[in-house]
Phi, psi and omega in degrees: 000135182284160178299324180297316180295318178298318180294319180295317179295317178299317179295316180298318178297317179297318178298317179297318179295315180295318179297315179297319179295319179295319178296316179299318179295317181292325177295317179297315179298319179298313180288329179293332184258008181297141175243330175227147178226119183239110189249148173230129180241130187243359179219141176215158175239130179244129182259146173217169174240121178243116184064029180082003182253126180291141178221155179227143177243121181257132180207171177288158183215164173222088181235131176241134178227133181233138177238141175226176183051036180289129178222095183296328179295317180275345181075032184230158174190178173233140170264135181262109183243180183290347177252017181102176183283150176229140177287140180224176180257140177237138175225127172261112183240110186064240178246028181239135181255126179248131177241117192240128178238115179248117182275149179294333183264016170126309186296157176227127176243139178221134175241130179241129178250124181263156183281007182270125180284146176258288181213147176048040176079002178282154183248143179303145180207158174225142180234125184240138177238115178262099185205147177207129171225153181291330183257132179258123178245131179302134179088356180237148178282124179233349177225161178304137181226148173225129182248148182233134180182219180208168184227145169266124179248142179214161182265000000 
């Protein structure tokens, strides 16, 4: 390989590294300054244990979750639910935003927004519900669930 080719490959590699670093920084800055997060999840997995063996059922879903008053610096936000808003915890870790809701009676819900765009500027996201009850009621979470979709973030 000629010196010219080595220099060209080296330069191209350096440009790719700088571009990736700039994108990562801008994604972090974008998530760090978010004030509202409006998510839609269209696929979910529900886990159960049958005979002591974990199993999962994957199906389509229609779940919307909205957060407002997001302040990554203070680690606070509100989730807007059907019973009114609730205060939650926010963590910006690297270039990923975590919104955590821990209920006093046991369940834990977590929504993670990734810096990867899906469509029309929306960002990939996952919403997890850590909850278990012996009785399953339609429309209520009774087993661990994980939802997949995306979120619109705005300042």
